[in-house]
Backbone as CSV, one residue per row, in Angstrom:
resi,resn,N_x,N_y,N_z,CA_x,CA_y,CA_z,C_x,C_y,C_z
1,MET,182.693,147.066,57.691,182.424,145.669,57.886,183.388,145.116,58.925
2,LYS,182.877,144.302,59.813,183.688,143.743,60.882,183.906,142.254,60.619
3,TYR,184.993,141.731,61.129,185.267,140.315,60.969,185.491,139.672,62.324
4,VAL,185.336,138.354,62.364,185.549,137.567,63.564,186.844,136.789,63.362
5,ARG,187.609,136.605,64.421,188.872,135.871,64.299,188.629,134.374,64.378
6,LEU,189.301,133.663,63.527,189.253,132.209,63.481,190.270,131.700,64.499
7,LYS,189.823,130.917,65.497,190.718,130.518,66.578,190.823,129.012,66.791
8,LYS,189.757,128.267,66.507,189.753,126.839,66.821,190.593,126.044,65.831
9,GLN,191.346,125.092,66.357,192.185,124.221,65.530,191.337,123.439,64.532
10,SER,190.158,123.001,64.956,189.285,122.222,64.065,188.826,123.070,62.873
11,ASP,188.565,124.359,63.105,188.176,125.254,62.008,189.317,125.430,61.018
12,PHE,190.538,125.572,61.528,191.707,125.688,60.659,191.867,124.423,59.810
13,GLN,191.712,123.253,60.425,191.881,122.001,59.706,190.840,121.837,58.607
14,LYS,189.573,122.174,58.894,188.522,122.105,57.880,188.836,123.021,56.708
15,LEU,189.294,124.217,57.036,189.599,125.191,55.994,190.774,124.725,55.135
16,PHE,191.817,124.175,55.737,192.962,123.690,54.974,192.578,122.511,54.075
17,GLN,191.605,121.702,54.502,191.180,120.562,53.690,190.256,120.971,52.548
18,LYS,189.276,121.843,52.825,188.248,122.182,51.843,188.520,123.462,51.058
19,GLY,189.345,124.343,51.597,189.491,125.675,51.026,190.291,125.744,49.740
20,LYS,190.100,126.854,49.038,190.880,127.150,47.841,192.070,127.995,48.247
21,ARG,193.145,127.908,47.472,194.364,128.640,47.792,194.672,129.661,46.711
22,ALA,195.177,130.797,47.152,195.642,131.837,46.233,197.026,132.260,46.712
23,PHE,197.916,132.516,45.759,199.308,132.772,46.103,199.758,134.143,45.610
24,SER,200.658,134.751,46.370,201.355,135.967,45.968,202.813,135.780,46.395
25,PRO,203.692,136.707,46.032,205.103,136.542,46.416,205.356,136.481,47.927
26,SER,204.498,137.108,48.734,204.756,137.109,50.176,203.682,136.402,51.001
27,LEU,202.571,135.999,50.370,201.446,135.436,51.119,200.829,134.247,50.403
28,THR,200.241,133.368,51.205,199.317,132.362,50.697,198.004,132.614,51.420
29,LEU,196.913,132.683,50.669,195.597,132.936,51.240,194.741,131.701,50.984
30,VAL,194.161,131.146,52.034,193.259,130.003,51.922,191.875,130.527,52.274
31,TYR,190.881,130.252,51.400,189.547,130.783,51.642,188.470,129.772,51.299
32,TYR,187.298,129.963,51.909,186.160,129.090,51.700,184.913,129.901,52.035
33,HIS,183.815,129.710,51.291,182.575,130.456,51.543,182.047,130.186,52.944
34,SER,181.412,131.201,53.518,180.940,131.105,54.891,179.729,132.012,55.088
35,GLU,179.153,131.976,56.302,178.012,132.821,56.630,178.447,134.219,57.072
36,LYS,179.650,134.319,57.609,180.197,135.615,58.020,181.698,135.623,57.754
37,THR,182.278,136.799,57.660,183.705,136.911,57.384,184.499,136.562,58.636
38,THR,185.370,135.569,58.500,186.196,135.095,59.599,187.628,134.987,59.112
39,MET,188.583,135.527,59.871,189.973,135.554,59.444,190.871,134.949,60.518
40,GLY,191.834,134.156,60.071,192.835,133.588,60.956,194.206,133.741,60.324
41,ILE,195.243,133.616,61.141,196.613,133.752,60.659,197.399,132.534,61.139
42,SER,198.193,131.986,60.245,199.021,130.838,60.585,200.478,131.197,60.323
43,VAL,201.253,131.354,61.413,202.670,131.698,61.306,203.452,130.631,62.049
44,GLY,204.261,129.867,61.308,205.012,128.762,61.899,206.308,129.211,62.550
45,LYS,206.960,128.281,63.225,208.205,128.589,63.938,209.370,128.861,63.004
46,LYS,209.223,128.501,61.731,210.306,128.770,60.779,210.451,130.271,60.497
47,HIS,209.473,131.077,60.948,209.525,132.526,60.756,210.334,133.236,61.828
48,GLY,210.769,132.526,62.843,211.578,133.130,63.893,210.983,132.893,65.265
49,LYS,211.535,133.587,66.221,211.068,133.448,67.597,209.737,134.177,67.764
50,SER,209.159,134.097,68.954,207.809,134.609,69.190,207.674,136.102,68.906
51,VAL,208.714,136.872,69.160,208.652,138.315,68.912,208.436,138.591,67.427
52,GLN,209.191,137.903,66.570,209.044,138.084,65.124,207.687,137.570,64.644
53,ARG,207.264,136.419,65.147,205.971,135.859,64.726,204.818,136.768,65.122
54,ASN,204.869,137.325,66.324,203.799,138.230,66.762,203.785,139.513,65.940
55,ARG,204.942,140.009,65.544,205.000,141.204,64.689,204.369,140.921,63.336
56,ILE,204.663,139.756,62.767,204.073,139.371,61.484,202.549,139.311,61.605
57,LYS,202.060,138.741,62.699,200.613,138.649,62.911,199.984,140.035,63.006
58,ARG,200.627,140.956,63.712,200.095,142.323,63.817,200.029,142.984,62.451
59,LEU,201.100,142.836,61.651,201.129,143.430,60.323,200.030,142.847,59.436
60,LEU,199.844,141.543,59.488,198.814,140.902,58.667,197.405,141.299,59.098
61,ARG,197.171,141.390,60.410,195.851,141.802,60.894,195.498,143.206,60.406
62,GLU,196.458,144.109,60.480,196.206,145.489,60.051,196.008,145.563,58.536
63,ALA,196.804,144.836,57.778,196.650,144.820,56.320,195.275,144.262,55.947
64,PHE,194.841,143.214,56.634,193.525,142.635,56.357,192.416,143.614,56.730
65,ARG,192.564,144.285,57.847,191.540,145.243,58.284,191.342,146.338,57.235
66,LEU,192.445,146.821,56.659,192.346,147.885,55.673,191.841,147.387,54.314
67,CYS,192.087,146.139,53.981,191.664,145.579,52.687,190.297,144.907,52.749
68,MET,189.726,144.809,53.929,188.501,144.050,54.110,187.314,144.608,53.333
69,ASP,187.258,145.916,53.144,186.134,146.521,52.432,186.108,146.117,50.961
70,GLU,187.238,145.671,50.427,187.306,145.253,49.030,186.742,143.842,48.819
71,ILE,186.579,143.083,49.899,186.050,141.720,49.802,184.538,141.813,49.648
72,GLN,184.019,141.204,48.582,182.600,141.310,48.256,181.746,140.313,49.045
73,GLY,182.183,139.054,49.132,181.394,138.019,49.788,181.806,137.816,51.230
74,LYS,181.349,136.688,51.785,181.698,136.320,53.154,182.462,135.003,53.100
75,TYR,183.625,134.991,53.743,184.532,133.851,53.635,185.204,133.552,54.960
76,PHE,185.612,132.273,55.117,186.623,131.910,56.089,187.937,132.186,55.377
77,ILE,188.851,132.899,56.009,190.119,133.251,55.376,191.262,132.959,56.342
78,VAL,192.317,132.331,55.827,193.550,132.148,56.605,194.688,132.748,55.799
79,LEU,195.478,133.596,56.439,196.640,134.217,55.815,197.890,133.484,56.303
80,ILE,198.725,133.063,55.361,199.960,132.362,55.694,201.111,133.112,55.030
81,PRO,201.994,133.751,55.807,203.118,134.465,55.192,204.199,133.501,54.729
82,LYS,204.926,133.902,53.702,206.061,133.114,53.236,207.317,133.602,53.955
83,VAL,208.285,132.735,54.111,209.504,133.075,54.848,210.328,134.071,54.033
84,GLU,210.659,135.190,54.663,211.479,136.231,54.054,212.430,136.782,55.105
85,LYS,213.408,137.562,54.652,214.346,138.170,55.603,213.669,139.291,56.376
86,GLU,212.915,140.140,55.667,212.216,141.243,56.310,210.766,141.260,55.867
87,TYR,209.888,141.667,56.767,208.468,141.735,56.497,208.042,143.192,56.598
88,SER,207.245,143.649,55.631,206.779,145.029,55.700,205.269,145.071,55.537
89,PHE,204.669,146.015,56.191,203.226,146.219,56.141,202.774,146.518,54.719
90,HIS,203.504,147.376,54.019,203.102,147.792,52.675,203.133,146.618,51.695
91,THR,204.101,145.732,51.849,204.170,144.552,50.989,202.972,143.645,51.241
92,PHE,202.666,143.373,52.510,201.516,142.537,52.842,200.229,143.137,52.302
93,LYS,200.054,144.444,52.490,198.822,145.107,52.052,198.692,145.046,50.528
94,ARG,199.769,145.341,49.825,199.747,145.346,48.360,199.443,143.952,47.816
95,HIS,200.092,142.936,48.386,199.873,141.574,47.910,198.487,141.053,48.280
96,LEU,197.969,141.457,49.424,196.620,141.062,49.816,195.588,141.687,48.874
97,GLN,195.759,142.960,48.536,194.855,143.612,47.583,194.927,142.926,46.222
98,TRP,196.126,142.547,45.817,196.313,141.881,44.532,195.589,140.526,44.501
99,ILE,195.699,139.763,45.584,195.022,138.459,45.662,193.499,138.639,45.633
100,ILE,192.992,139.604,46.390,191.553,139.844,46.437,191.022,140.194,45.045
101,LYS,191.746,141.033,44.345,191.347,141.429,42.993,191.445,140.243,42.034
102,LYS,192.517,139.473,42.135,192.751,138.337,41.237,191.714,137.235,41.409
103,GLU,191.354,136.942,42.652,190.416,135.852,42.949,188.951,136.302,42.975
104,ASN,188.690,137.570,42.781,187.323,138.129,42.821,186.613,137.800,44.125
105,LEU,187.303,137.989,45.225,186.688,137.734,46.557,185.739,138.856,46.915
């Protein structure tokens, strides 16, 4: 299954207003039903300079790509990492799988 990236600011704003939230120790996931699976990432400046933020985005994109087959429906999804000292791919993947299972996505 393939997904489309969520890029427009207006789409992010609609999702933040209407979407449901699910939490894990390292992630917040905002989701809303849609016609196709669309994923976006929101990483603020409090996570560090651009190099660190881009690394976090790469890790989240890969974790989502690997966990995407577990998602049953079609959703708009935004992944928001929580501020930590170190970020790891395995932590993101494990917590994303846990959220998907918990919320029955």
